[in-house]
C-alpha positions as CSV (number, residue, x, y, z in Angstrom):
1,M,8.8,-49.3,4.7
2,K,7.3,-51.7,7.2
3,D,8.5,-49.6,10.1
4,K,7.0,-46.5,8.6
5,V,3.6,-48.3,8.1
6,E,3.6,-49.4,11.7
7,L,4.5,-45.9,12.8
8,R,1.6,-44.4,10.9
9,S,-0.6,-47.0,12.5
10,K,0.0,-45.7,16.0
11,P,-3.2,-44.3,17.6
12,E,-1.8,-40.8,18.3
13,I,-0.5,-40.4,14.7
14,K,-3.8,-41.8,13.2
15,H,-5.7,-39.3,15.4
16,T,-3.6,-36.4,14.2
17,I,-4.0,-37.5,10.6
18,E,-7.7,-37.8,11.0
19,S,-7.9,-34.3,12.7
20,L,-6.1,-32.7,9.8
21,R,-8.2,-34.5,7.2
22,Q,-11.3,-33.1,9.0
23,I,-9.9,-29.6,8.9
24,L,-9.3,-29.9,5.2
25,S,-12.8,-31.2,4.6
26,E,-14.3,-28.3,6.5
27,V,-12.2,-25.7,4.7
28,Q,-13.5,-26.9,1.3
29,K,-17.0,-25.8,2.5
30,L,-16.0,-22.1,2.7
31,V,-18.6,-19.8,1.1
32,V,-18.0,-16.1,1.8
33,Y,-14.2,-16.4,2.3
34,R,-13.7,-19.0,-0.4
35,S,-11.3,-16.8,-2.4
36,V,-8.8,-17.3,0.5
37,L,-8.3,-20.8,-0.9
38,K,-7.1,-19.4,-4.2
39,D,-4.1,-17.6,-2.6
40,P,-0.9,-19.3,-3.7
41,V,0.5,-19.7,-0.2
42,V,-2.8,-21.0,1.3
43,K,-3.3,-23.3,-1.6
44,A,0.3,-24.7,-1.3
45,F,-0.2,-25.3,2.4
46,I,-3.5,-27.1,1.9
47,N,-2.0,-29.3,-0.8
48,F,0.9,-30.1,1.5
49,I,-1.4,-31.2,4.3
50,D,-3.4,-33.2,1.9
51,C,-0.3,-35.1,0.8
52,I,1.0,-36.0,4.2
53,T,-2.4,-37.2,5.3
54,N,-3.0,-39.2,2.2
55,E,-3.5,-42.9,2.6
56,N,-0.7,-43.4,0.0
57,A,1.6,-41.0,1.7
58,L,4.4,-43.5,1.7
59,S,4.4,-44.0,-2.1
60,T,7.2,-42.4,-4.1
61,K,4.8,-40.3,-6.1
62,V,3.1,-38.8,-3.1
63,I,6.4,-38.1,-1.3
64,K,7.6,-36.3,-4.4
65,S,4.4,-34.3,-4.5
66,T,4.7,-33.5,-0.7
67,S,8.1,-32.1,-1.2
68,K,7.0,-30.0,-4.1
69,H,4.0,-28.4,-2.3
70,Y,6.0,-27.8,0.9
71,A,8.8,-26.1,-1.1
72,K,6.3,-23.9,-2.8
73,F,4.6,-23.1,0.5
74,F,7.8,-22.4,2.4
75,T,9.6,-20.3,-0.2
76,Q,6.5,-18.2,-1.0
77,L,5.7,-17.6,2.7
78,S,9.3,-16.6,3.3
79,L,9.1,-14.0,0.4
80,K,5.8,-12.7,1.7
81,V,7.2,-12.3,5.2
82,A,10.3,-10.5,3.9
83,S,8.2,-7.9,2.1
84,S,5.7,-7.5,4.9
85,S,5.2,-4.2,6.6
86,N,3.5,-5.2,9.9
87,N,4.1,-7.2,13.0
88,F,3.1,-10.8,13.1
89,L,1.7,-12.9,16.0
90,K,2.7,-16.5,16.8
91,T,4.0,-18.1,13.6
92,P,4.4,-16.4,10.2
93,W,1.9,-18.9,8.7
94,Q,-0.8,-17.9,11.2
95,D,-0.1,-14.3,10.7
96,Y,-0.3,-14.7,6.9
97,L,-3.7,-16.4,7.2
98,L,-5.1,-13.6,9.4
99,N,-3.8,-11.0,6.9
100,K,-5.6,-12.9,4.0
101,I,-8.8,-12.9,6.0
102,L,-8.6,-9.2,6.9
103,G,-7.6,-8.3,3.4
104,D,-10.3,-10.4,1.6
105,E,-12.8,-8.6,-0.5
106,N,-16.2,-10.4,-0.4
107,P,-19.9,-9.5,0.0
108,F,-19.5,-9.3,3.8
109,S,-16.3,-7.1,3.9
110,L,-17.7,-4.8,1.2
111,K,-21.0,-4.4,3.1
112,A,-19.2,-3.9,6.4
113,E,-17.0,-1.2,4.9
114,Q,-20.2,0.8,4.2
115,T,-22.3,0.1,7.2
116,K,-22.3,-1.3,10.7
117,I,-23.1,-4.9,11.4
118,T,-26.7,-4.2,12.6
119,Q,-27.5,-3.3,8.9
120,I,-26.0,-6.5,7.5
121,G,-28.4,-9.4,6.8
122,S,-28.5,-12.2,9.4
123,S,-28.0,-15.0,6.9
124,L,-24.7,-13.4,5.7
125,V,-23.5,-12.9,9.2
126,L,-24.3,-16.6,10.1
127,Q,-22.4,-17.8,7.0
128,V,-19.4,-15.7,8.0
129,E,-19.5,-17.3,11.5
130,E,-19.4,-20.7,9.9
131,D,-16.5,-19.7,7.6
132,L,-14.5,-18.3,10.5
133,D,-15.0,-21.5,12.4
134,R,-13.6,-23.5,9.4
135,L,-10.6,-21.1,8.9
136,Q,-9.8,-21.3,12.6
137,G,-9.0,-25.0,12.0
138,L,-6.3,-24.1,9.5
139,Y,-4.9,-21.5,12.0
140,T,-4.6,-24.0,14.8
141,I,-2.4,-26.5,12.9
142,Q,0.9,-26.7,14.7
143,N,4.4,-27.5,13.6
144,E,4.6,-30.4,16.0
145,Q,1.5,-32.1,14.5
146,I,3.1,-32.0,11.1
147,R,6.5,-33.0,12.3
148,T,4.9,-36.1,13.9
149,I,3.3,-37.1,10.7
150,L,6.4,-36.4,8.6
151,Q,8.4,-38.7,10.9
152,S,6.2,-41.5,9.7
153,I,7.3,-41.0,6.1
154,G,11.0,-40.6,7.0
155,W,11.9,-36.9,7.1
156,G,10.3,-35.4,10.1
157,E,13.5,-35.1,12.1
158,T,15.1,-32.8,9.6
159,W,11.9,-30.8,8.8
160,P,12.6,-27.1,9.9
161,G,9.0,-26.0,10.1
162,W,8.0,-22.4,9.5
163,E,8.2,-20.8,12.9
164,E,11.8,-19.6,12.4
165,I,11.1,-17.6,9.3
166,E,12.3,-14.1,10.2
167,Q,11.0,-10.8,9.1
168,T,14.0,-9.1,7.6
169,N,12.3,-5.7,7.8
170,S,11.5,-5.8,11.5
171,S,12.7,-2.3,12.1
172,L,9.9,-1.1,9.9
173,K,7.1,-2.9,11.7
174,T,4.9,-1.1,14.1
175,A,2.4,-2.1,16.7
176,L,0.2,0.8,15.5
177,D,-0.6,-1.2,12.4
178,C,-4.4,-1.0,12.0
179,R,-4.5,-4.8,11.7
180,Y,-2.5,-5.5,14.9
181,L,-5.3,-5.1,17.4
182,T,-7.8,-7.2,15.3
183,K,-5.2,-10.0,14.8
184,T,-4.5,-10.0,18.5
185,Q,-8.2,-10.5,19.2
186,F,-8.3,-13.5,16.8
187,N,-5.2,-14.9,18.2
188,E,-6.6,-14.9,21.7
189,A,-10.2,-16.0,20.9
190,L,-11.3,-19.5,21.8
191,E,-14.0,-19.3,19.0
192,W,-13.5,-17.1,15.9
193,K,-17.1,-17.1,15.1
194,S,-17.7,-15.0,18.2
195,L,-15.6,-12.2,16.5
196,V,-17.9,-11.3,13.7
197,N,-18.7,-7.9,15.3
198,E,-15.0,-7.1,15.7
199,L,-14.3,-8.2,12.1
200,S,-17.1,-6.1,10.8
201,L,-15.8,-3.1,12.8
202,F,-12.3,-3.6,11.3
203,Y,-13.7,-3.3,7.8
204,Y,-15.8,-0.3,8.7
205,Q,-12.8,1.6,10.1
206,N,-10.2,0.5,7.6
207,G,-11.9,-0.5,4.4
208,A,-12.1,-3.9,2.7
209,G,-9.8,-5.8,0.4
210,I,-6.6,-4.2,-0.7
211,F,-7.5,-0.9,0.9
212,S,-7.3,-2.4,4.3
213,M,-3.8,-3.7,3.6
214,F,-2.2,-0.5,2.2
215,K,-2.6,3.2,2.4
216,A,-0.6,4.1,-0.8
217,F,-1.1,2.7,-4.3
218,H,0.3,2.9,-7.8
219,W,-1.9,2.4,-10.8
220,Q,-0.3,-0.1,-13.1
221,S,-1.7,-0.1,-16.7
222,T,-2.0,-3.5,-18.3
223,E,-3.4,-5.0,-21.4
224,N,-6.4,-6.1,-19.5
225,G,-7.2,-2.6,-18.3
226,G,-4.9,-2.0,-15.3
227,Q,-4.8,-2.6,-11.6
228,L,-4.0,-1.0,-8.3
229,Q,-0.7,-2.1,-6.7
230,G,-0.3,-1.6,-3.0
231,I,2.9,0.2,-1.8
232,P,4.2,-1.7,1.3
233,F,6.6,1.0,2.4
234,P,5.4,4.4,1.4
235,D,7.6,7.5,1.8
236,P,7.9,8.2,5.5
237,I,8.2,12.0,4.9
238,K,6.4,14.2,7.4
239,M,5.2,17.8,7.2
240,D,7.7,18.8,10.0
241,D,10.5,17.5,7.8
242,L,9.8,20.1,5.2
243,V,11.2,23.4,6.3
244,G,9.5,26.6,5.0
245,F,6.5,26.9,2.7
246,D,4.3,27.1,5.8
247,D,1.4,28.8,3.9
248,Q,1.5,26.2,1.1
249,K,1.5,23.3,3.6
250,D,-1.3,24.9,5.6
251,W,-3.5,25.1,2.4
252,L,-2.8,21.4,1.6
253,I,-3.7,20.4,5.2
254,R,-6.8,22.5,5.5
255,N,-8.2,21.4,2.1
256,T,-7.6,17.8,2.9
257,Q,-9.2,18.2,6.3
258,Y,-12.4,19.6,4.7
259,F,-12.3,16.7,2.3
260,L,-12.0,14.0,5.0
261,A,-14.8,15.7,7.0
262,G,-17.2,15.3,4.0
263,H,-17.2,19.1,3.1
264,P,-16.6,20.5,-0.4
265,A,-12.9,20.6,-1.2
266,N,-10.8,21.6,-4.2
267,N,-8.4,19.8,-6.5
268,I,-4.9,21.2,-6.0
269,F,-2.2,22.1,-8.4
270,V,1.3,22.5,-6.9
271,Y,3.9,24.1,-9.2
272,G,7.3,25.7,-8.9
273,D,11.1,25.1,-8.9
274,R,12.5,21.6,-8.9
275,G,13.6,20.1,-5.6
276,T,11.5,22.5,-3.5
277,G,9.3,19.8,-1.9
278,K,6.2,19.8,-4.1
279,S,5.8,16.1,-4.3
280,S,7.0,15.5,-0.7
281,S,4.4,17.9,0.7
282,I,1.6,15.8,-0.9
283,K,3.2,12.5,0.2
284,A,3.4,13.9,3.7
285,L,-0.4,14.1,3.9
286,L,-0.6,10.4,4.2
287,N,1.5,10.5,7.4
288,Y,-0.3,13.6,8.7
289,F,-3.7,12.0,8.4
290,S,-2.5,8.5,9.3
291,N,-5.4,7.6,11.5
292,D,-8.0,8.7,8.9
293,L,-9.6,6.9,5.9
294,L,-7.3,8.7,3.5
295,R,-5.6,6.7,0.7
296,I,-3.3,8.1,-2.0
297,V,-3.3,6.6,-5.5
298,E,-0.4,7.6,-7.8
299,I,-0.9,7.6,-11.5
300,S,1.7,8.5,-14.0
301,R,1.2,11.1,-16.7
302,D,1.6,8.4,-19.3
303,N,-1.5,6.6,-17.9
304,L,-3.8,9.6,-17.7
305,N,-6.2,8.0,-20.2
306,D,-6.9,5.4,-17.5
307,L,-8.0,8.1,-15.1
308,S,-11.7,7.5,-15.6
309,K,-11.1,3.7,-14.9
310,V,-9.3,4.5,-11.7
311,M,-12.1,6.9,-10.6
312,H,-14.8,4.3,-11.4
313,L,-12.9,1.8,-9.3
314,L,-12.8,4.1,-6.3
315,K,-16.1,6.0,-6.4
316,D,-18.3,3.6,-4.5
317,R,-15.9,3.1,-1.6
318,K,-16.3,4.7,1.8
319,L,-12.7,5.7,1.9
320,F,-11.3,9.1,0.7
321,F,-8.8,9.1,-2.2
322,I,-6.3,11.6,-3.4
323,I,-5.2,10.8,-7.0
324,F,-1.6,12.0,-7.1
325,I,-0.1,13.0,-10.5
326,D,3.5,13.9,-10.2
327,D,5.6,15.9,-12.6
328,L,2.7,16.8,-14.8
329,S,3.4,18.5,-18.2
330,F,2.5,18.1,-21.8
331,E,4.2,18.8,-25.1
332,E,2.4,20.9,-27.7
333,E,1.3,17.9,-29.8
334,E,0.0,15.8,-26.9
335,T,-3.7,15.7,-26.2
336,E,-4.0,13.7,-23.0
337,Y,-4.5,16.9,-21.1
338,K,-8.0,17.1,-22.5
339,T,-8.9,13.9,-20.6
340,L,-7.7,15.6,-17.3
341,K,-9.5,18.8,-18.2
342,A,-12.8,17.0,-18.7
343,I,-12.5,15.2,-15.4
344,L,-11.5,18.3,-13.4
345,E,-14.4,20.3,-14.9
346,G,-16.4,19.9,-18.0
347,S,-17.4,16.2,-18.1
348,L,-21.1,15.4,-18.0
349,A,-20.5,13.1,-15.0
350,I,-19.7,14.8,-11.8
351,R,-16.4,14.0,-9.9
352,P,-17.1,11.6,-7.0
353,S,-17.2,13.3,-3.6
354,N,-14.6,10.9,-2.2
355,I,-12.0,11.7,-4.8
356,L,-9.6,14.7,-5.2
357,I,-6.8,15.2,-7.7
358,Y,-3.5,16.7,-6.5
359,A,-0.9,17.3,-9.2
360,T,2.6,18.8,-9.3
361,S,4.6,20.3,-12.1
362,N,7.6,22.5,-12.8
363,R,5.5,24.4,-15.3
364,R,2.9,27.0,-14.3
365,H,0.7,26.4,-17.3
366,L,1.4,22.6,-17.8
367,I,1.4,22.8,-21.6
368,R,4.6,23.8,-23.3
369,E,4.4,27.2,-25.0
370,F,6.5,29.0,-27.6
371,F,7.0,32.6,-28.3
372,S,5.6,31.9,-31.8
373,D,2.3,31.0,-30.0
374,R,2.0,34.7,-29.0
375,K,2.8,36.2,-32.4
376,D,0.7,36.9,-35.3
377,H,1.9,35.2,-38.5
378,E,0.4,34.7,-41.9
379,N,-1.3,31.4,-42.5
380,E,-2.1,31.0,-38.8
381,E,-5.5,29.8,-37.7
382,I,-8.2,32.5,-37.6
383,R,-9.0,32.0,-33.9
384,H,-5.4,31.8,-32.7
385,Q,-6.3,33.3,-29.3
386,D,-8.8,30.5,-28.6
387,T,-6.0,27.9,-29.1
388,L,-3.7,29.8,-26.7
389,Q,-6.4,29.9,-24.1
390,E,-7.0,26.2,-24.6
391,K,-3.4,25.5,-23.8
392,V,-3.2,27.6,-20.6
393,S,-6.6,26.8,-19.2
394,L,-5.8,23.3,-17.7
395,A,-4.1,24.7,-14.6
396,D,-7.1,27.0,-14.1
397,R,-9.3,24.1,-13.5
398,F,-7.6,23.2,-10.3
399,G,-9.4,25.1,-7.5
400,I,-6.2,25.8,-5.5
401,Q,-2.8,26.6,-7.0
402,L,0.2,26.6,-4.8
403,A,3.7,27.9,-5.8
404,F,6.9,26.5,-4.4
405,V,9.8,28.8,-5.2
406,A,13.5,28.0,-4.7
407,P,14.8,29.3,-1.3
408,D,17.2,32.1,-1.0
409,Q,20.5,31.4,0.8
410,K,19.1,32.2,4.2
411,Q,16.2,29.8,3.8
412,Y,18.5,27.2,2.3
413,L,20.8,27.3,5.3
414,K,17.8,27.1,7.6
415,I,16.8,23.9,5.9
416,V,20.4,22.6,6.3
417,H,20.4,23.4,10.0
418,S,17.0,21.7,10.5
419,L,18.2,18.5,8.8
420,C,21.4,18.6,10.8
421,K,19.5,18.9,14.0
422,S,17.1,16.0,13.1
423,R,20.0,13.8,12.3
424,K,21.8,14.8,15.5
425,L,25.1,15.7,13.8
426,K,27.8,17.6,15.6
427,I,29.6,20.0,13.3
428,P,30.6,23.6,13.7
429,K,28.0,26.1,12.4
430,K,30.4,27.9,10.1
431,T,31.8,24.7,8.7
432,L,28.4,23.4,8.0
433,E,27.2,26.5,6.3
434,R,30.4,26.9,4.2
435,R,30.2,23.3,3.0
436,A,26.4,23.5,2.3
437,I,26.9,26.6,0.1
438,Q,29.7,24.9,-1.7
439,W,27.6,21.9,-2.3
440,A,24.7,24.0,-3.7
441,Q,27.2,25.8,-6.1
442,L,28.5,22.5,-7.4
443,Y,25.2,20.5,-7.5
444,N,21.7,21.4,-8.4
445,A,21.6,25.0,-6.9
446,R,19.7,25.8,-3.7
447,S,16.6,23.7,-2.9
448,G,15.3,21.4,-0.2
449,R,16.4,18.4,-2.2
450,T,19.9,19.7,-2.6
451,A,20.0,20.3,1.2
452,R,18.9,16.7,1.8
453,Q,21.4,15.3,-0.7
454,F,24.2,17.3,1.0
455,M,23.2,16.0,4.4
456,D,23.2,12.4,3.1
457,F,26.7,12.9,1.9
458,L,27.8,14.5,5.2
459,V,26.3,11.7,7.3
460,A,28.1,9.1,5.2
461,E,31.4,11.0,5.3
462,M,31.3,11.4,9.1
463,Q,30.5,7.7,9.6
464,V,33.3,6.6,7.3
465,K,36.0,8.8,8.8
466,P,38.2,7.0,11.4
């Protein structure tokens, strides 16, 4: 213990401890970006630094607390890095902190999403400059500083640090990530407070909060009302991957282009045979318009009663949202379709101009019908025809309706050949076509999905063969 006390008394260690204490003191003064301190990883890191710089750092109680906070910080940071979808600069901790800043939703980021910095109040800008200066202190903390201090409490030599945390999904990272350029600017800047303009521009071009971090979302209904969950790895499907249905894809693209340009656009209903690419064509829009302010929010049919909540959450943002409802259909006794009808057309409140609804279904009229619905029987309601029209009118409220019909054999083989070419497989044409036809006869009939499933099997088979 005496040796450790003497070690902590060395001028260089005392100076390092004092520097870290000053950083923690300044961070507690955050105003606009104060919510960053509530993040579990950031909170655990600050608690860890607070423990190792504590005057009683050598006590058994504080050492135990130090271990607990570091374990929480390291494990949570490792999990976040493993599920991350973007490149990181310098250490994983520094990258994580930058992501929390860029993804923070606060008065400044929300204002910057809507307008350029010249329209933001000077007092708010000055406060952001001070906050960035304080956050830079956290960013500049180095492994070696901490290792030096930890040596004074007896476990610095074995401390691994966080620099070696690896991103397990590195093949999915891309330098085109919208955050990459801005993070590079912060990484290279001598003073972060000089980057308020760049930070404001980032929010203006990419949105604030969770919308700057993700492009695809799923609505999760909860007892407290529900929330948006970002999808780190959305479906990478592209329009070029979908063979055929050129007219339908063109309608989807053109309508979405009008929408993103601020012109009137229609809600779209895509119906047809299973496995023909209805859902994939809508998902592909996200990649087709990857550099635009488009976001897609998926909501399940079971949560349609939350649709008005979702729209209220999105309506005041500068971004453009497609609410995606996949596999939409209703049984006769279900009444949730009335909520959707009112939102499409019929509600007293108009649909926000930055929101469209794109839905898919295997059913043309969405609501299940029976032959008895079309017959006249005794004891039926007097205005039976009105009820029938009520059932079939939901699809009519979508401005554009697109049909995806199962391909014939020629079109099916065209899809197979396209997939074979994209996967660079070498197999005789006749053999490929014969096996593709056999596969369709055995499994799920002809469709784009069947063709893809056949190719997945073929790729695996060819790789396994000696």
